[in-house]
N, C-alpha and C positions, 0 to 999 in steps of 0.2 A: 504494500500500500504506500502510495507516494503523495498523499494529500498534504497541502500546506494550509494550516488553519490560522487565520489572522483574527485576533481578538481585540475588542475594545470594551472596556468596562466603564460604565458611566453611572455616577451616583444620582443623576437626574433623569434616568430612563423611567418612563411611566409604563404601566402594565400593557398599554395598547401596542407597544413595540414587539411584544412576544405573544404567542398564541395562548393566552390565558383562557381557561374554561369559566363558565358562569359560576358565581359564588355558591350556588346550590349543588354543583356537580359532585363534589366530594361526599357531601351528606347523602345524596341520592344513591351513589354507587355503594357506599359503605352499608347503608340500610338494605339495599338489594342483596348484598352478600352476607351480611351478619344479622339481618332482621331489624325491626323497628327499635329505635333507641328512645330513652326517656329525656325529659327536659334537662336534667343534670348533665347528661352526656353532650347534648347539643350545645350547652354553654361551655363545657370543658371536654372536648372530644379526645379523651385518652384511650389508648388501646395497646395492650401488651407493654412494650418498653417505650412506646411513642407518647410523648406528652401532648402532642397535637397531631393526630393522625390526618386531619384535614390538610394541614400544611405539607405533610410528608407526601400525601397522595397527589396534591397539586404540583409539587416540585417534580416528582417522578414522572407524572404525565407530561409535564413541560419538557423534561429531558427526552422522553420518547418522541414527542412531536418534532423537536429540534433535530434529533439524530435521524429521524425518518426523512426530514426535509433535506438534510445534508446528503443523504445517500440516494437522493433522486437525481443528482447530477452525474457527470461522467465517471465519477469514482466507483460507480457500481458496475461499470463495463469491464469485463475481463478481456485482456488483449494478448495473453500468452499462456503457455502451459503451467507457469508458476503462479498463476492467478493474480498477476500484476494488473494495475489499472492505469489509465492515462493520468498525467499530472492534473491536479485540481486545486484551485485556490478558493477557499471558503471564507467569506467575510461575515462576521456576526457581531451584534452589539448586545452585551449582557449587562444586567444591573450590577452595581457594585455593592452586593450584599450576600447573605448566606445562600440565597436562591441562585444567584449567578455563579458562585463558587461551586455549588452542588451540580449545576448543569454542566459546567466545564469538566468536573471530575467524571461525571457519567459519560461524557463524550470521549474522554481519553480512555476510559475502561472499555467502552464498546467499540472503539476504533483504535486499537493498539498500533503504535508506530506513527500516529499523526503528529505533525510538527506544529506547535503552537507559538505564535508570534504576536506581539503587540503591534497595533497600527494606529496612526494618527487619524482622528475622526472628530469632526465638529458637528454636533447634532443640529445646532442652529448657528449657521455662519453669521458673523457680524454684518449688519447692514451697512453697505457702503453709501454714504450720503453724497449726493451730487448737487451742484448749484441748480436752482430753479430755472427752468427754461424761460428765457425772456428777461431775466433779472439783470441788474447791473453787474453782478458777478460773472454771468455768462458773457455779457458784452465786453467786460474787462479781459477775460481770457481770449476771446476772439480778437480783440484789439491788439493784445500783446503777441498773439500768434502771427499777426501781419507785420509786426515791427522787425526791423533789422537789428543786428547785434549792436548793443550800446545802451545808453540810459535814456529814460523818459521820466520827466518830473511828474509828481502827482498833480501839480497844477495843470499841466498840459492834459493829463488824463481826465481831470475834472471837466475841463472845457470840451474835450473831444466827446466824452460820454454824457455831457450835460448833467453832471451830478450837482445837487444842491449843496452838499457838504462833503468834506473829506473825513469827518470824524469816524463814521462807521467803516469806511474803507481802511483807515489806519488800524482800527481795532481788528479787522479781519486779517490784514497783512501781518500784524503782530502775533496772530495765533497760528503757530506753525502746523497745528493739526487740523486747521480748517480746510474743507474740501477745495475751496478756491485757491488758498495758498499752496496746497499740495499740487493742484493742477498746474499752477504757474511754475512751481519748482520742477515739475516733470518736463517742462519745455525750456528749462535753464534760466528761469526768471527769478531773481533774488530781490527782496525788498531791503532798501538801505534807508534807515530812518535818519533824518537830520538831527544834529546835536547842537543845542544852543539856539538862542533867539535869532530869528531871521534866516536860519539855515533851511535848506530845501530837502525834502524827502523825495526819493525817486525809485523806480524799478530799473534794475540792470539785467539786460538779457545777454547771456553768453553767446559767443560765436558758434 
């Protein structure tokens, strides 16, 4: 067996990411096999050495579902007399808790020889903010994109873009993590703030 299993464990994973059964599933199955139970058992479902047989049944059923899903890909196809299968990469996201640990242990037991590796995964990628279409920020980016290498004073930019004030523009350019500032930096434009009374601030575009 030559599977490569790439694992990501996330403490923020919600139950919907894995094939959880309905909350009543464990109770119904247990009662079907062991007979009807009283209210005391329903509140504290102990059985043999299991303190919570509900949780144990749910976890084991989860492992079965995940392992069955894994084995529906090409790793179930035998390609030679030694029962080897094609290489397969399996990507799975597991919760960072006892359930995730138990599922991983069950996978390794049922699929001996499987290689387990961590992989980088972002459940919700950070939203990339962009300047609003038609805003003065977009017009500034377009304006600087048309400029040749050199410097342009903020006063000239104010007149060209018909800005009523430079205060907000300066605040934006001083914020290095602002989308507009980053967009200007990507095209080689740097903000140079004037120092002292009467000094001018400008944008400098690299060649």
